[in-house]
LUMMARSE-937401 format. One line per field, with one value per residue (C-alpha): x, y, z. Coordinates in Angstrom, 1 decimal. Example, Ala and Ser with C-alpha at 12.3 -4.5 7.8 and 13.67 -1.06 7.14 Angstrom:
REM residues 2
east	(12.3, 13.7)
north	(-4.5, -1.1)
up	(7.8, 7.1)
//
This chain:
REM residues 651
east	(-46.4, -45.5, -43.0, -40.4, -40.7, -39.8, -36.9, -35.7, -36.1, -34.0, -31.3, -31.1, -30.9, -28.0, -26.2, -26.2, -23.4, -25.1, -26.3, -22.9, -21.2, -24.0, -23.8, -19.9, -20.2, -22.7, -20.6, -17.4, -19.6, -21.0, -17.4, -15.9, -19.0, -18.5, -14.7, -15.5, -18.2, -16.0, -13.0, -15.3, -16.3, -12.7, -11.5, -14.1, -12.8, -9.2, -8.8, -9.9, -7.0, -6.3, -5.0, -3.0, -4.1, -1.5, -3.1, -2.0, -0.6, 3.0, 3.4, 4.7, 1.7, 3.4, 1.6, 3.5, 2.9, 5.7, 8.2, 8.8, 9.9, 7.3, 7.3, 9.8, 8.2, 9.8, 8.0, 4.8, 5.3, 6.0, 3.1, 0.8, 2.0, 1.4, -2.2, -3.0, -1.9, -3.8, -6.9, -6.5, -6.9, -10.6, -10.8, -8.2, -8.9, -6.5, -8.1, -11.6, -10.3, -8.8, -11.9, -14.2, -11.9, -11.8, -15.5, -15.9, -13.7, -15.6, -19.0, -17.5, -16.3, -19.8, -21.5, -19.2, -19.8, -23.5, -24.8, -25.4, -29.2, -28.9, -26.2, -28.2, -31.2, -28.7, -27.5, -30.9, -31.7, -28.8, -29.6, -33.3, -32.1, -29.8, -32.8, -35.1, -32.7, -32.2, -35.8, -36.7, -34.3, -31.6, -29.1, -26.7, -24.3, -26.8, -27.9, -24.3, -23.6, -26.8, -25.7, -22.1, -23.4, -25.2, -22.3, -19.7, -21.8, -22.4, -18.7, -17.7, -20.3, -18.9, -15.2, -16.1, -18.0, -15.0, -12.7, -14.8, -14.4, -10.8, -10.4, -12.8, -9.7, -8.6, -5.8, -5.5, -4.4, -7.4, -9.7, -8.4, -8.4, -12.2, -13.2, -11.5, -13.6, -16.8, -15.9, -15.5, -18.8, -20.4, -18.8, -21.0, -17.6, -16.5, -19.8, -19.8, -16.3, -17.3, -20.2, -18.3, -15.7, -18.4, -20.7, -17.6, -16.4, -20.1, -20.9, -17.5, -18.1, -21.4, -20.1, -17.4, -17.8, -18.7, -17.4, -13.8, -11.4, -11.7, -8.1, -8.8, -12.0, -10.1, -7.2, -9.5, -11.5, -8.3, -6.8, -9.9, -11.0, -7.6, -6.3, -9.8, -10.2, -6.9, -7.0, -10.4, -9.2, -6.0, -8.0, -10.3, -7.1, -5.4, -8.4, -9.7, -6.3, -5.9, -9.4, -9.5, -6.2, -6.3, -10.1, -9.7, -6.9, -9.0, -11.9, -10.3, -11.6, -7.9, -8.1, -10.4, -7.9, -4.5, -5.8, -6.3, -3.3, -2.8, 0.8, 1.4, 2.7, -0.4, -2.7, -0.7, -0.4, -4.1, -5.0, -2.8, -4.3, -7.8, -7.2, -4.9, -7.6, -10.5, -8.3, -7.5, -11.2, -12.1, -9.1, -10.1, -13.6, -12.4, -9.7, -12.6, -14.7, -12.0, -10.9, -14.4, -15.5, -11.9, -12.7, -16.2, -14.9, -12.3, -15.0, -16.6, -16.1, -13.2, -12.9, -13.7, -14.8, -18.2, -17.8, -15.1, -11.8, -13.6, -12.5, -15.2, -13.3, -12.8, -10.1, -7.2, -6.9, -7.9, -5.2, -7.3, -7.3, -3.7, -2.8, -5.2, -3.9, -0.1, 0.2, -2.6, -3.7, -0.3, 2.8, 5.7, 9.2, 10.9, 14.3, 15.9, 18.9, 22.4, 24.0, 26.7, 30.1, 32.8, 36.5, 37.7, 41.2, 40.0, 37.0, 39.6, 41.8, 38.5, 37.9, 41.4, 41.2, 37.8, 39.3, 42.4, 40.1, 38.0, 41.0, 43.1, 41.5, 41.6, 45.2, 46.2, 44.6, 44.9, 48.3, 47.4, 48.0, 45.5, 42.8, 43.7, 43.8, 40.3, 39.1, 40.4, 38.7, 35.4, 35.7, 36.9, 34.0, 31.6, 33.1, 33.0, 29.4, 28.3, 30.4, 29.0, 25.5, 26.2, 27.5, 24.5, 22.2, 24.0, 23.6, 19.8, 19.7, 19.4, 20.0, 17.8, 18.5, 20.9, 20.9, 21.7, 21.8, 20.8, 21.4, 18.7, 20.1, 18.5, 15.8, 16.8, 13.7, 11.4, 12.9, 10.9, 7.8, 4.2, 3.9, 5.3, 8.0, 6.6, 8.8, 7.7, 9.2, 8.5, 10.4, 10.7, 11.5, 11.4, 8.2, 6.4, 3.8, 0.7, 0.0, 3.5, 4.1, 7.4, 8.2, 10.9, 12.5, 13.1, 15.1, 15.2, 17.6, 17.1, 14.0, 13.3, 13.3, 10.0, 8.8, 6.5, 4.5, 5.4, 3.4, 5.8, 5.7, 3.4, 4.3, 3.8, 4.3, 5.3, 4.7, 7.7, 8.0, 10.3, 12.4, 14.2, 16.2, 19.6, 21.6, 23.1, 19.5, 19.7, 18.0, 19.7, 17.4, 18.4, 16.7, 16.8, 15.4, 13.3, 11.7, 14.5, 12.3, 11.5, 14.7, 13.0, 14.6, 12.5, 13.0, 14.8, 16.5, 14.6, 15.5, 14.3, 14.6, 16.3, 13.0, 11.3, 12.6, 12.1, 11.4, 9.2, 8.1, 5.6, 7.0, 3.9, 0.3, -2.1, -3.9, -0.8, 0.6, -2.7, -2.7, 0.9, 0.1, -2.9, -0.8, 1.8, -1.2, -2.1, 1.4, 1.1, -2.0, -0.5, 2.5, 0.1, -2.0, 1.1, 2.4, -1.1, -1.0, 2.7, 1.6, -1.5, 0.6, 1.9, -0.1, -3.6, -6.1, -5.8, -2.0, -1.8, -3.9, -1.8, 1.4, 0.0, -1.6, 1.5, 3.8, 1.2, 1.2, 5.0, 5.4, 3.0, 4.7, 8.2, 8.6, 7.2, 9.3, 12.7, 11.7, 10.9, 14.3, 16.0, 14.7, 14.9, 17.9, 19.9, 21.9, 21.3, 22.4, 25.8, 26.4, 25.9, 24.2, 20.7, 20.3, 16.5, 16.4, 19.3, 17.6, 14.2, 16.2, 18.0, 14.6, 13.0, 16.1, 15.6, 12.0, 12.3, 15.1, 13.2, 10.1, 12.0, 11.0, 7.7, 6.9, 9.0, 6.7, 4.1, 1.4, -1.5, 0.6, 2.0, -1.6, -2.9, 0.2, 0.7, 4.0, 5.3, 6.0, 9.0, 9.3, 12.5, 11.0, 8.0, 10.5, 12.4, 9.2, 8.0, 11.4, 11.8, 8.0, 8.0, 11.2, 9.6, 6.4, 8.5, 10.4, 7.3, 5.8, 8.8, 8.6, 5.1, 5.7, 8.4, 6.2, 3.3, 5.6, 6.9, 3.4, 1.1, -2.0, -4.1, -3.2, -5.7, -6.4, -8.4, -11.3)
north	(-9.8, -6.5, -6.1, -4.2, -7.1, -9.6, -7.6, -7.4, -11.2, -11.8, -9.5, -11.4, -14.7, -13.4, -12.2, -15.5, -17.8, -20.7, -19.0, -17.8, -21.3, -23.1, -20.2, -20.5, -24.2, -23.8, -21.1, -23.6, -26.4, -24.1, -23.1, -26.7, -27.7, -24.9, -25.7, -29.4, -28.8, -26.7, -29.1, -31.8, -29.5, -28.7, -32.2, -32.9, -30.1, -30.5, -33.7, -31.5, -31.1, -27.8, -27.7, -24.7, -23.3, -21.6, -18.2, -17.8, -14.5, -15.9, -17.8, -16.4, -14.9, -15.2, -17.6, -20.5, -19.0, -16.5, -19.2, -18.6, -21.7, -23.4, -22.4, -24.6, -27.5, -26.0, -22.7, -24.6, -26.4, -23.3, -21.7, -24.6, -24.7, -20.7, -21.1, -24.1, -22.0, -18.8, -20.9, -22.7, -19.4, -19.6, -23.0, -22.1, -24.2, -22.0, -18.7, -20.0, -21.7, -18.2, -16.4, -18.8, -18.6, -14.7, -14.9, -17.6, -15.5, -12.3, -14.2, -15.6, -12.2, -10.9, -13.8, -13.2, -9.5, -10.2, -9.4, -12.5, -12.4, -8.6, -9.3, -12.3, -10.0, -7.4, -10.3, -11.3, -7.5, -7.4, -10.5, -9.2, -6.0, -7.7, -10.0, -6.9, -5.1, -8.0, -8.8, -5.2, -5.5, -3.1, -5.8, -8.0, -5.0, -2.9, -5.8, -6.5, -3.0, -2.8, -5.9, -4.7, -1.3, -3.2, -5.5, -2.8, -0.6, -3.7, -4.6, -1.0, -1.2, -4.5, -3.4, -0.3, -2.3, -4.7, -1.6, -0.2, -3.6, -3.8, -0.1, -1.2, -1.7, 0.5, 3.2, 6.7, 5.6, 3.3, 5.8, 8.6, 6.4, 5.2, 8.9, 9.5, 6.8, 8.2, 11.7, 10.4, 9.0, 12.0, 14.3, 14.9, 15.5, 12.0, 10.4, 12.1, 10.8, 7.2, 7.5, 8.7, 5.8, 3.2, 4.6, 5.2, 1.7, 0.2, 2.7, 2.5, -1.1, -0.1, 2.8, 0.9, 1.1, -2.5, -1.9, -1.4, -4.3, -6.2, -5.3, -1.5, -1.7, -3.7, -1.2, 1.9, 0.4, -0.4, 3.0, 4.9, 2.9, 2.4, 5.9, 7.5, 5.5, 6.4, 10.0, 10.3, 8.4, 10.6, 13.7, 12.5, 11.4, 14.8, 17.0, 14.9, 14.7, 18.4, 19.1, 16.7, 18.1, 21.8, 22.5, 20.6, 23.4, 26.2, 25.2, 24.4, 20.6, 19.6, 20.9, 18.1, 15.5, 17.0, 17.9, 14.0, 11.7, 11.7, 12.1, 13.8, 10.7, 8.9, 11.5, 11.7, 7.8, 7.5, 10.1, 8.4, 5.1, 5.9, 7.7, 5.0, 2.4, 4.4, 4.5, 0.8, 0.0, 2.2, 0.6, -2.8, -2.1, -0.3, -3.1, -5.8, -3.9, -3.4, -7.1, -8.5, -6.1, -6.8, -10.5, -9.8, -8.0, -10.8, -13.2, -11.1, -12.0, -10.4, -9.5, -12.4, -14.7, -16.2, -16.6, -15.8, -17.8, -19.3, -17.9, -17.5, -19.1, -22.5, -23.5, -21.5, -17.9, -14.4, -11.5, -9.5, -12.3, -13.0, -9.4, -9.1, -12.2, -11.6, -7.8, -6.6, -9.2, -10.5, -9.3, -8.7, -8.0, -5.7, -5.9, -3.2, -3.3, -3.3, 0.0, 0.3, -1.1, 1.5, 1.0, 2.9, 3.4, 4.9, 6.9, 8.6, 9.6, 11.1, 13.1, 14.5, 15.5, 17.3, 18.9, 20.3, 21.6, 23.6, 24.7, 26.0, 29.6, 29.7, 28.8, 31.4, 34.2, 32.9, 32.6, 31.5, 27.8, 27.4, 29.0, 26.8, 23.7, 24.4, 25.1, 22.0, 20.0, 21.5, 21.3, 17.6, 16.4, 18.5, 16.8, 13.3, 13.4, 14.9, 12.6, 9.5, 10.8, 11.4, 7.9, 6.3, 8.4, 7.7, 4.0, 4.3, 5.9, 3.7, 5.4, 4.5, 1.0, 0.5, -2.0, -2.1, -5.1, -4.8, -7.3, -8.0, -10.0, -11.4, -13.4, -17.0, -17.2, -16.8, -19.5, -22.3, -20.3, -20.8, -17.1, -15.4, -12.5, -9.0, -7.2, -3.3, -0.3, 3.2, 4.8, 8.4, 10.1, 13.7, 15.3, 11.9, 12.7, 10.7, 10.1, 8.4, 4.8, 3.0, -0.6, -1.9, -5.5, -7.2, -10.5, -12.4, -15.0, -18.3, -17.1, -15.5, -11.8, -10.2, -7.1, -4.8, -1.7, 0.9, 4.0, 6.7, 8.2, 5.5, 2.3, -1.0, -4.5, -7.9, -11.2, -13.4, -17.1, -17.9, -20.1, -17.0, -16.8, -18.4, -20.5, -17.3, -16.1, -13.2, -12.3, -10.5, -8.3, -7.0, -3.9, -2.8, 0.6, -0.6, -3.8, -6.2, -8.6, -6.1, -4.2, -1.0, 1.5, 4.1, 7.8, 9.1, 8.0, 6.1, 6.8, 5.4, 7.0, 4.8, 3.6, 3.0, -0.4, -3.4, -7.0, -8.1, -11.6, -12.8, -13.5, -13.8, -13.6, -10.6, -11.4, -11.5, -8.4, -6.5, -7.2, -6.1, -2.8, -2.5, -2.8, -0.3, 2.2, 1.9, 2.5, 5.7, 6.7, 6.0, 8.3, 10.9, 10.8, 11.3, 14.1, 15.9, 15.4, 16.8, 19.8, 20.6, 20.4, 23.9, 25.3, 26.7, 24.8, 26.4, 26.5, 23.0, 22.1, 23.9, 22.2, 18.7, 18.9, 20.6, 17.8, 15.0, 16.5, 16.8, 13.2, 11.9, 13.9, 13.1, 10.9, 13.1, 15.9, 13.6, 12.6, 16.3, 17.5, 15.3, 17.6, 20.9, 22.9, 25.4, 26.6, 28.9, 28.1, 29.5, 27.4, 30.2, 29.0, 30.5, 31.4, 31.3, 27.9, 26.6, 27.5, 25.8, 22.7, 22.4, 22.7, 20.3, 18.0, 18.4, 17.6, 14.5, 13.2, 13.5, 11.5, 9.3, 6.2, 7.0, 7.7, 5.1, 2.4, 3.6, 0.7, 2.1, 2.1, -1.3, -2.6, -1.1, -2.0, -5.5, -4.8, -6.7, -5.2, -7.4, -8.2, -6.3, -3.1, -3.4, -4.1, -0.9, 1.1, -0.1, 0.8, 4.1, 5.3, 3.8, 5.5, 8.9, 8.4, 7.7, 10.8, 12.8, 11.2, 12.2, 15.7, 15.8, 14.6, 17.1, 20.2, 19.1, 18.8, 22.2, 23.8, 24.7, 23.1, 23.1, 26.0, 26.7, 30.4, 30.6, 31.9)
up	(27.8, 26.5, 23.6, 25.9, 28.5, 25.7, 24.7, 28.4, 28.5, 25.3, 26.6, 29.9, 27.8, 25.9, 28.8, 30.5, 30.8, 29.7, 26.4, 25.9, 26.1, 24.0, 21.2, 21.1, 20.6, 17.7, 16.2, 16.3, 14.9, 11.9, 11.2, 11.0, 9.0, 6.4, 6.1, 5.7, 3.3, 1.1, 1.2, 0.0, -2.9, -3.5, -3.6, -6.3, -8.6, -7.8, -10.1, -13.0, -15.5, -17.3, -20.8, -21.8, -25.1, -27.5, -27.0, -23.6, -22.9, -21.8, -24.9, -28.2, -30.1, -33.5, -36.0, -37.5, -40.8, -40.5, -40.0, -36.4, -34.3, -31.8, -28.3, -26.2, -24.2, -21.0, -21.5, -22.2, -18.8, -16.9, -18.5, -17.3, -13.9, -13.8, -15.2, -12.7, -9.9, -10.8, -11.3, -8.1, -6.1, -7.0, -5.0, -2.1, 1.0, 3.0, 2.0, 3.1, 6.3, 7.3, 6.4, 8.3, 11.4, 11.4, 11.2, 14.0, 16.3, 15.7, 16.5, 19.5, 20.7, 20.1, 22.0, 24.9, 24.9, 25.5, 22.0, 20.4, 20.0, 18.9, 16.3, 15.0, 14.4, 12.6, 10.5, 9.4, 8.8, 6.6, 4.5, 4.3, 2.9, 0.5, -0.7, -1.1, -3.2, -5.5, -5.7, -6.5, -9.6, -8.0, -8.7, -6.5, -6.0, -4.1, -1.9, -0.9, -0.2, 2.0, 3.8, 4.1, 5.5, 8.4, 8.9, 9.3, 11.8, 13.7, 13.8, 14.6, 17.7, 19.0, 18.8, 20.7, 23.3, 23.4, 24.1, 26.8, 28.7, 28.0, 29.6, 32.6, 34.8, 37.6, 37.3, 35.9, 32.5, 32.1, 33.3, 31.0, 28.0, 29.0, 29.1, 25.6, 24.1, 25.6, 24.5, 20.9, 20.9, 22.1, 19.6, 16.4, 14.2, 15.2, 14.3, 11.0, 10.2, 11.3, 9.1, 6.2, 6.4, 6.6, 3.8, 1.5, 1.8, 0.9, -2.0, -3.8, -5.1, -6.8, -8.4, -10.5, -14.1, -15.0, -18.8, -17.2, -17.0, -13.8, -12.9, -13.1, -11.0, -8.4, -8.5, -8.3, -5.3, -3.3, -4.1, -3.2, -0.3, 1.4, 1.0, 1.7, 4.8, 6.1, 5.3, 7.1, 10.0, 10.2, 10.0, 12.8, 14.9, 14.5, 15.1, 18.0, 19.6, 19.5, 20.8, 23.7, 25.2, 24.3, 25.1, 28.4, 29.2, 27.8, 29.7, 32.9, 32.7, 33.3, 36.7, 37.8, 36.5, 37.4, 41.1, 41.7, 41.9, 38.2, 37.0, 33.8, 31.9, 33.0, 31.6, 28.2, 27.9, 28.7, 25.9, 23.4, 24.3, 23.8, 20.5, 19.2, 20.1, 18.5, 15.3, 15.6, 15.7, 12.7, 10.8, 11.5, 10.3, 7.2, 6.6, 6.9, 4.5, 2.0, 2.1, 1.8, -1.0, -2.8, -2.6, -4.0, -7.0, -7.5, -8.0, -10.7, -14.3, -16.0, -19.6, -22.0, -19.0, -19.0, -15.3, -12.7, -13.7, -16.8, -20.2, -22.7, -25.4, -23.5, -21.0, -20.0, -18.7, -20.0, -20.0, -17.7, -15.2, -15.5, -14.8, -11.8, -10.1, -11.0, -10.4, -8.4, -6.0, -5.0, -3.3, -5.8, -5.1, -7.4, -8.9, -10.9, -13.4, -12.1, -13.0, -15.5, -14.1, -14.9, -15.7, -12.6, -14.0, -17.3, -15.5, -13.1, -16.2, -17.6, -14.4, -14.4, -18.0, -17.1, -14.0, -15.8, -18.7, -15.9, -13.8, -16.8, -16.5, -12.7, -12.4, -14.9, -12.7, -9.1, -7.6, -3.9, -3.5, -0.8, -2.9, -5.9, -3.7, -2.2, -5.6, -7.1, -4.4, -5.0, -8.6, -8.4, -6.3, -8.7, -11.8, -10.3, -9.4, -12.9, -14.9, -13.0, -13.5, -17.3, -17.7, -16.2, -18.2, -21.3, -20.3, -20.0, -23.6, -26.6, -30.1, -33.2, -34.0, -31.3, -28.5, -24.8, -22.4, -18.9, -16.0, -13.4, -10.2, -7.1, -9.0, -7.8, -5.6, -8.8, -10.9, -9.6, -8.9, -10.3, -11.1, -14.1, -13.8, -14.7, -17.0, -16.5, -18.2, -19.3, -22.3, -23.1, -26.6, -27.2, -26.0, -25.9, -28.5, -27.7, -31.5, -32.0, -31.2, -31.4, -31.9, -29.5, -29.5, -26.2, -25.7, -22.6, -21.5, -23.4, -25.5, -28.8, -29.8, -28.9, -30.8, -28.5, -29.6, -27.1, -25.9, -24.9, -21.4, -20.1, -18.1, -19.8, -18.8, -20.1, -18.4, -18.8, -18.0, -14.9, -17.0, -18.2, -14.9, -15.2, -12.6, -10.9, -10.2, -12.8, -16.0, -19.0, -21.0, -24.5, -25.7, -29.2, -30.3, -33.2, -34.9, -35.4, -37.2, -39.9, -39.8, -39.0, -36.5, -34.5, -35.4, -32.2, -28.9, -26.4, -22.6, -19.2, -15.6, -13.0, -11.6, -15.0, -15.9, -13.5, -13.0, -10.2, -9.1, -6.6, -3.3, -1.3, -1.2, -1.5, 1.9, 4.1, 2.4, 3.0, 6.6, 7.0, 5.2, 7.4, 10.5, 9.1, 8.6, 12.4, 13.3, 11.2, 13.0, 16.5, 15.5, 14.4, 17.6, 19.7, 17.4, 18.0, 21.6, 21.9, 19.8, 22.2, 25.3, 24.6, 21.7, 21.3, 19.3, 15.8, 16.2, 17.3, 14.4, 11.9, 13.4, 13.3, 9.8, 8.5, 9.8, 8.4, 4.9, 5.1, 6.2, 3.5, 0.6, 1.6, -1.4, -3.8, -2.5, -2.8, -6.3, -7.3, -6.1, -8.7, -11.5, -9.5, -10.6, -8.3, -11.1, -14.1, -17.7, -17.1, -13.9, -11.3, -8.0, -7.4, -4.0, -3.4, -5.3, -3.3, 0.2, -1.1, -2.2, 1.2, 3.2, 1.0, 1.5, 5.4, 5.2, 2.8, 4.9, 8.2, 7.1, 4.6, 6.5, 7.3, 3.5, 1.9, 3.8, 1.2, 2.4, 0.2, -3.0, -2.0, -1.6, -5.1, -7.1, -5.5, -4.1, -1.0, 2.3, 3.5, 7.2, 7.4, 5.9, 8.4, 11.5, 10.2, 10.3, 13.4, 15.2, 13.5, 14.0, 17.8, 18.6, 17.2, 19.1, 22.4, 21.9, 21.3, 24.4, 26.5, 25.3, 26.0, 29.7, 30.2, 29.0, 31.3, 34.1, 33.6, 33.4, 36.2, 34.9, 38.0, 40.4, 43.2, 43.4, 46.7, 45.1)
//
């Protein structure tokens, strides 16, 4: 029998119903066996006790020789719970069960697509490449990357096949969506972008500097892989949407569609559905690769570890591992200090005194009561806003040797958690000289003073035991501008911006938060697809590209624009309004306000910084972006109805 005949016979076998049923049962049995085997292994390790050493990052690092009191027993107990919880992530049955379940579902999908034997051969090829790379002395990283490359391309091919079957139904919408997918696979540009996404994900892990702390490597990978994948897919979505609509109009291909019983809304919906599905397939492949390689990096030894989760010095946990598990691979909720509560009666008196001082000259020269009343109203609003800002700025400034107390509320859920609170801050002083280091003293509720060396102009963090949370769910933090133990003050004031001091706590797991952020990324891509289609309904290819990409960049940079406006002055030193700067500021305010919800979701930043995306925030983003997508859809349908897209000339 010829080789081609054998391949044809194997293809018929994997397409048969009996093979699909048997293969599905085998996949389910293997998944159950894998989970049971891991559960037995986990149970044998779960009984191992973990003793917390005195050198843990959460305990007071001072030696007993300086007369400091011993660490309280409640703090040691809380620290031990934290360490046990972090070390337990290495042996999480839940995580393994979820991973095996996802793999099993994907395998069953491949089997019922009639590709069971084909993908089994691809899996063996990937394993063979990994073994060859390791045997050739290229290292396990290159072998994992090679296997990942095969796996991700295979996953993308399977998803595209599944989408073709999903759009195999009758009706104009399904037909247009099916043609969009076929067109995307024919275009060289689309293939290049797809290859770039997959190659980038597989190459990034092996380019990480192995001498860097593990937390930096994981954060760098998450930053470049998530942002890079999203931007590449977004560029593909925008360019492909514009081309598939505008070029069909330019080349009169749309005549063949619109002369059939295809309504404008069906045509536009089909285009959007096809492009959004392509973006979803690419995003699923990217998310799978990012998640798998992140877990692979997570299993690498951190600084001062002889193997993953095992400290070189013995039992306990290293600082690198602690930061990775509590600040990066987690979902933290951030709480900022309460603003200064003002004595409103005294504050209003100060406002009136300031207004009288500023109106004195005007009252001496202006006689019209209406003009004076309007001027007083304008000055009153300006003075109140300025004075409130000055008071809060002064509250965030600490003179040399001075002390300020800040109150953080809403931390009740963190009190009984098995994860530490993270106190994060950034202090500025003068020009933030890089060769100058301050010593700042902190005190937390119910704990001793802690003196911390501070590098100016850079964020730093301190892990704090959850026992500092009081019965009201708050934490009081005292900040002294100097070393209170040595009684030495720093040479100048220290100040911090409104977002430069916070306390965060773990309110969820990294995995759930990761997939929520990926869902938001797809929601953004779906909005961008409809935006590009809308622009393409009445603009030429270059102009539609310009509009679509300009809106995309404005939406992505809305938060940056909003933050920049805080330091953008529209007045000169004499208080006179600068017209050009005022116009620029107003335009920037409109742009940042229009895309505030889109930009504030920040899914990539949340993944990288370990910040939680709450269900309320996610729901708000879904409502706003879905509403904007529907508005653009309605606008595109209206424009298409008004245009003569397929006029028969008689020639």
